[in-house]
Structures are given as C-alpha cells and as structure tokens.
C-alpha positions in Angstrom: -17.0 15.3 11.1 -15.0 16.8 7.9 -14.4 13.3 6.6 -18.0 12.5 6.9 -19.0 15.8 5.1 -16.4 15.2 2.4 -18.1 11.5 1.8 -21.5 12.9 1.8 -20.5 15.6 -0.8 -18.8 13.0 -3.0 -22.0 10.8 -3.0 -24.2 13.6 -3.7 -22.0 14.6 -6.6 -21.9 11.2 -8.1 -25.7 11.0 -7.6 -26.1 14.3 -9.5 -24.2 13.3 -12.5 -25.7 9.6 -12.9 -28.3 9.4 -15.2 -31.7 8.0 -13.8 -32.8 4.8 -15.8 -33.4 1.1 -15.2 -29.9 0.4 -15.8 -28.6 2.7 -13.1 -31.4 2.1 -10.4 -29.5 -0.5 -8.7 -26.1 1.6 -8.5 -28.5 4.6 -7.4 -29.9 2.6 -4.7 -26.7 1.7 -3.2 -25.6 5.4 -3.2 -28.8 6.3 -1.4 -28.3 3.6 1.3 -24.7 4.7 1.8 -26.0 8.6 2.2 -28.5 7.6 4.6 -26.3 5.8 7.0 -23.6 8.7 6.8 -26.2 11.2 7.5 -27.3 9.2 10.5 -23.7 9.2 11.8 -23.4 13.0 11.1 -26.5 13.6 13.1 -25.9 11.2 16.0 -25.2 13.4 19.2 -21.8 13.3 20.2 -21.4 10.8 23.4 -18.6 12.3 25.4 -18.0 15.9 26.4 -18.0 17.0 22.9 -20.3 19.9 23.5 -23.4 19.7 21.1 -26.2 18.3 23.1 -29.4 20.3 22.6 -27.8 23.5 23.3 -28.9 26.6 25.4 -32.7 27.4 24.9 -33.5 24.0 23.0 -34.3 22.0 26.0 -38.0 23.1 25.9 -40.5 21.0 28.3 -43.3 19.7 26.3 -46.3 21.1 27.7 -50.0 21.5 26.4 -51.9 18.8 24.5 -50.1 19.2 21.2 -46.6 20.9 19.9 -46.2 22.8 16.6 -42.8 24.0 15.4 -42.4 27.1 13.4 -39.9 26.4 11.0 -38.2 28.8 8.2 -35.5 30.9 7.0 -34.3 33.8 9.1 -36.6 37.0 8.8 -39.7 35.4 7.4 -41.7 36.8 10.1 -41.9 33.5 12.5 -41.5 35.6 15.8 -44.1 37.9 14.5 -46.5 35.2 14.0 -45.6 33.7 17.3 -46.2 37.0 19.4 -49.6 37.7 17.6 -51.0 34.2 18.1 -49.8 33.8 21.5 -48.8 37.3 23.1 -45.3 35.7 23.7 -42.5 37.9 23.4 -40.1 36.6 20.8 -37.3 39.3 19.8 -38.4 40.8 16.4 -36.0 42.8 13.9 -35.6 43.4 10.5 -32.3 41.8 10.3 -31.5 38.0 9.9 -30.9 35.5 12.9 -32.8 37.7 15.5 -33.9 34.5 17.5 -30.9 32.4 18.4 -32.7 30.1 21.1 -36.2 28.0 21.1 -39.0 30.5 22.0 -42.0 28.7 23.3 -45.7 30.0 23.6 -48.9 28.4 24.3 -52.5 28.9 22.8 -56.0 27.8 23.8 -57.7 26.8 21.0 -61.2 25.1 20.9 -60.4 23.8 24.6 -57.0 22.5 23.5 -53.7 24.0 25.0 -51.3 23.9 21.8 -47.5 24.8 22.3 -45.9 26.7 19.7 -42.2 26.6 19.3 -40.3 29.8 17.5 -37.3 27.8 16.6 -34.3 29.8 15.1 -34.1 30.3 11.2 -32.4 27.6 9.6 -30.0 27.8 6.8 -29.2 25.8 3.8 -27.1 22.8 4.7 -28.5 22.6 8.2 -28.8 18.9 7.7 -25.0 18.5 7.3 -24.5 20.1 10.4 -24.1 24.0 9.4 -25.4 26.7 11.8 -27.4 25.4 14.6 -29.6 23.3 12.0 -29.1 20.1 13.9 -30.6 21.4 17.0 -33.3 23.4 15.3 -34.5 20.1 13.2 -33.9 17.7 16.4 -36.5 20.0 18.3 -38.7 20.1 15.3 -38.8 16.3 15.4 -40.4 16.3 18.8 -43.4 18.2 17.2 -47.0 16.8 16.4 -47.0 19.5 13.4 -44.7 21.5 11.3 -45.5 25.2 10.4 -43.0 26.1 7.5 -43.3 30.0 7.5 -42.5 31.4 4.1 -42.0 34.8 2.8 -44.4 35.9 0.1 -42.0 38.3 -1.6 -39.1 35.8 -1.6 -38.8 32.9 -4.3 -40.9 29.8 -3.7 -37.6 27.6 -3.8 -37.1 28.4 -0.4 -40.0 26.0 0.3 -38.0 23.0 -1.5 -34.8 23.7 0.4 -36.6 23.7 3.7 -38.2 20.5 2.7 -34.9 19.0 1.7 -33.3 20.1 5.1 -36.1 18.6 7.1 -36.1 15.2 5.0 -32.1 15.1 5.5 -33.3 14.8 9.4 -35.6 12.0 8.8 -38.9 14.1 8.7 -41.4 13.0 6.0 -43.9 16.0 5.6 -47.6 15.2 4.6 -46.8 11.5 3.9 -47.9 8.0 5.1 -45.3 5.6 6.1 -44.4 3.2 3.3 -46.7 0.1 2.8 -44.3 -2.6 2.8 -43.3 -5.2 5.1 -39.6 -5.9 6.0 -38.9 -8.9 8.2 -35.3 -10.1 9.1 -34.8 -13.6 9.5 -31.7 -16.2 10.2 -31.5 -17.9 7.0 -33.0 -18.1 3.5 -31.3 -15.1 1.6 -33.2 -12.0 0.6 -36.9 -12.9 -0.9 -38.9 -9.9 -2.5 -42.8 -10.2 -3.3 -45.1 -7.9 -4.4 -48.7 -7.4 -4.6 -48.4 -4.9 -7.6 -46.6 -4.1 -10.7 -43.3 -2.8 -9.4 -41.2 -0.4 -11.6 -38.6 1.1 -9.2 -37.2 -1.7 -7.2 -35.8 -5.1 -8.4 -34.3 -8.2 -6.6 -30.7 -6.9 -7.5 -31.3 -3.4 -6.0 -33.0 -4.5 -2.9 -30.2 -6.8 -2.2 -27.6 -4.2 -2.6 -29.3 -1.6 -0.1 -29.8 -4.7 2.3 -26.2 -5.6 1.7 -24.9 -2.0 2.7 -26.8 -2.5 6.0 -25.2 -6.0 6.3 -28.7 -7.7 6.2 -28.4 -10.8 4.1 -31.7 -13.0 5.1 -35.0 -10.9 5.1 -38.5 -11.1 3.7 -39.7 -7.9 2.0 -43.2 -7.4 0.8 -44.5 -4.5 -1.4 -48.0 -3.5 -1.5 -47.5 -0.5 -3.7 -44.7 0.7 -6.1 -42.2 1.6 -3.6 -38.9 3.3 -4.4 -35.6 2.9 -3.1 -35.9 5.8 -0.6 -39.0 4.1 0.8 -36.9 0.8 1.5 -34.2 2.8 3.2 -36.8 4.5 5.4 -38.1 1.5 6.6 -34.7 -0.2 7.3 -33.7 2.9 8.9 -36.5 2.9 11.3 -36.1 6.3 12.6 -38.4 8.4 10.2 -41.0 10.5 11.6 -44.1 11.2 9.6 -45.8 14.3 10.3 -48.4 17.0 8.8 -47.1 20.4 7.7 -48.8 23.7 6.7 -47.0 26.2 4.7 -47.9 29.6 6.0 -47.1 32.3 3.6 -46.2 35.4 5.3 -46.4 39.1 4.2 -49.2 38.7 1.7 -49.9 42.3 2.0 -46.7 42.8 0.0 -48.0 40.7 -3.1 -50.7 41.4 -5.9 -54.2 39.9 -5.6 -53.2 37.6 -8.7 -50.5 36.3 -6.9 -52.5 35.4 -3.8 -55.1 33.4 -5.9 -52.3 31.3 -7.2 -50.9 30.8 -3.7 -54.3 30.0 -2.7 -54.8 27.0 -4.9 -51.6 25.4 -3.7 -52.2 22.3 -1.4 -51.2 22.6 2.3 -51.0 26.4 1.9 -52.3 29.3 4.4 -51.6 32.8 3.2 -51.3 35.2 6.2 -49.9 38.7 7.3 -48.9 38.4 10.7 -47.8 42.1 11.0 -51.5 43.1 10.0 -53.2 40.1 11.6 -54.9 39.1 8.3 -56.2 35.3 8.1 -54.7 34.3 11.7 -57.9 32.7 12.6 -58.0 30.7 9.1 -54.3 29.7 10.1 -55.4 28.3 13.7 -58.4 26.3 11.8 -55.8 24.7 9.5 -53.6 23.7 12.8 -56.6 22.5 14.3 -57.5 20.3 11.1 -53.9 19.1 10.8 -53.4 18.1 14.4 -56.4 15.9 14.2 -57.3 16.2 18.0 -60.5 14.7 19.6 -62.1 16.5 22.5 -64.0 14.5 25.2 -66.1 16.1 27.8 -66.3 14.5 31.3 -69.5 14.1 33.2 -69.4 13.4 37.1 -72.3 11.2 38.3 -75.7 13.2 38.8 -73.9 16.3 37.4 -73.8 18.4 34.0 -70.9 17.6 31.8 -67.7 20.0 32.0 -67.6 21.8 28.7 -65.0 24.3 29.8 -62.2 21.7 30.0 -62.3 18.8 27.5 -59.9 16.0 27.8 -57.8 16.2 24.6 -57.1 12.8 22.6 -55.3 12.0 19.5 -57.4 10.8 16.6 -55.3 7.7 16.5 -55.6 6.9 20.1 -59.2 7.6 21.2 -60.7 4.7 22.9 -62.2 5.0 26.3 -59.0 3.1 27.7 -57.0 6.2 25.9 -59.3 8.5 27.6 -58.8 7.0 31.1 -55.0 6.8 30.9 -55.2 10.4 30.1 -57.1 11.3 33.2 -55.2 9.0 35.4 -53.1 5.9 34.9 -54.5 4.2 37.8 -58.2 4.9 36.7 -58.3 1.6 34.6 -57.9 -0.8 37.7 -61.2 0.8 39.0 -62.9 0.8 35.6 -66.4 -1.2 35.5 -67.9 0.4 32.4 -68.5 3.9 30.7 -71.6 5.9 29.7 -71.1 7.6 26.2 -73.5 10.5 24.9 -72.6 11.6 21.3 -72.0 10.7 17.6 -70.1 7.6 18.8 -72.9 6.3 20.7 -75.9 4.1 18.8 -78.5 5.4 21.8 -78.2 8.0 24.7 -76.6 6.9 26.7 -74.8 3.7 25.5 -73.1 1.7 28.2 -69.5 0.7 26.7 -66.3 -1.3 27.5 -62.6 0.2 27.4 -62.4 -0.9 23.6 -65.0 1.7 22.5 -63.8 4.3 20.1 -64.8 7.7 21.0 -65.6 10.7 18.5 -64.9 14.4 18.9 -67.1 16.3 21.5 -68.5 12.9 23.1 -69.6 13.1 26.5 -68.2 10.3 29.0 -69.0 8.9 32.3 -66.8 6.5 33.9 -68.6 3.9 36.3 -66.2 2.6 38.7 -66.2 -0.9 40.5 -67.5 -0.8 44.1 
C-alpha cells in the first residue's frame, strides 16, 4: 500500500511541475493514465482476510425509491440536516468526527421514499486511503445524488477539496459521460477519428494512453473536443456520473451580501439546518436533481390511487419499466395499457409496452385472458 502511495505522490509531484502546453500534452496524458491505474489498485478492496471491506455501519441496505448521500468535512452540520429532514437521530456535537458510521434516514416527498445517508466526515486524502475515506466514498458511489454539505463560514476551498476526493474515486459530479466511442479490435493498430476540431488529444497521446493499458488495436471516434482525462475515464469504464447539490449550511452566520453571492452560483442551495431555514427549498432541489417520474395505478372500474405512486427513473419510464417495477411476472400477462395524462394523445390512449410515460400519468394494465 505504501509503495502505491509513494508512486502516486511521485506522479502528482511530476505533474505539478510539468508545464501544460502542446509539447508536454503527450507526457501528461501518460502520467494521468498511470495515476488512474494506481488509484484503481489502491481502491480495490482486499481479497483475503485483510480486514478492510465495508466496515461496521457501512453495509446499509438500500431502501426506498432513491438514495441521496450527504458528504462533507467533519462538523459542517450533516447530522443536524439529516435529523431535521427525516427525524432520524444521528449524534450531533460541536467537535469533529462525531458520526463514525453511516446513518440512514428516509423521507417521503411527493409520494416517493427517498433514503438519506449521513456519511462520516471525509478528510483530505480520503481518495488515497486516509481516514475512513474509502468506505465513505464507496458508499457514496451507490447513491443516485450527492449532497455536498458546506459550512458558509469556512472557506469555499473546501468545495474543491471534496470534489477532488470524489473524482479520485471515479465519481463525476454534474457531468455527462464523454461523447466518444472506444472499440477494441484484433488488429490494425490505433485509429483516431474526430467529427470536430480537436485541441487536447493527438494520435501520439492516444497511443501512449492506450499503451499504458496494453491496448494496441482500437478505433476511437471523438464527437467533441475531448481531453486525456475523458479518454482515460472511458477506458477505465468504472466511472459514475451523478447529479450533485451543494448545500451551504449555517447561512445565519453570514451577511446578506455574502448570501446573495452564494445564491448566484450553480447547483447551490443555502440552508440553515439548526434554524430550519430553506429546508423545503433543498427538498425541491433534491427532487429536481433526482429527476423521478410518478405514475399512478388505476385498477379496473375504480378510481386511480393517488396516495401511493409507482416511482420510475426519468431514463427508464416506459410501460415495460412500470410493469417490472410492480412485479417482474406482470409482463407475461400483459396485453395492453390504458394511459391518461400528458403522454397520452387522447384520454385514455391504448398503448403497448414501449410507450414512454410522463410524470403523474395514470396507467391501467389490461391482462391477457
């Protein structure tokens, strides 16, 4: 472990003192690929007996329709925020590292059950195995949305440090997966094609990065001006892209002018957990970023059930996904569905299982006789 840490430190130092220009882009791309591989080796859980694993309190069963992880440095108010939102008791104190395990809580919001996880405070260097950082961020990878809790009276540099720790674990915040195609083949060498003007990558850099992964034959197509980091992310394949909200806590301790500046920043939500200021605004933002779809069921000859909607992801919201969410055997008996709502052209519309549903549609499933 220490030798991997030393290698990571050496590469980071070399990258820091290397000037960024066209002549050094090939060298930097190679260093980034080596760094990504070392990080992966460092974070791979021990295979036999070496302890590690998830650790006590980290093996939290996923419950509800979606999962939100509260991440932040110690004593920024994560536990207070969880207590106020869910009524769960997570130990609160003014000293650092009060929460030592993962505390789950569930809120019901707009018919959806959302699980909130109060993760222990992460420290700088968590991505390199310091503290309980590995367990914390491994649990964060299982979430649908990350809520980074920041202290309004502490410097904004904390935001960048947390982002760096999460990125070191392969979590990409508020980003889309790179729009490039990477396909291995048996022969023919490395081929690089692009549909746009490329400024960051050239064939030599791509060959050097692929060579580091012992890939000597591949077709790579760039559909935008991709960087070496984007190519490494695609080759590694273990990256997770998820939405992130920055909850700036303790806004009762700053001036109105400072609050107005914070309000203009993207993905921010100012709150005061202790005084319960703007918690409804935070819940609205969580709902918006989770991007869930509520579908109401309608049994035959009865009124729709508006109290207990079926919750679907906006990326998987066909009638087929709806049936699977209720019961996996329902598709075997499926004949057609009747849909009322914004996705229907007329009320009701008879549709097949490929039909895409919209938020707050009403669905009645008609089974085969």
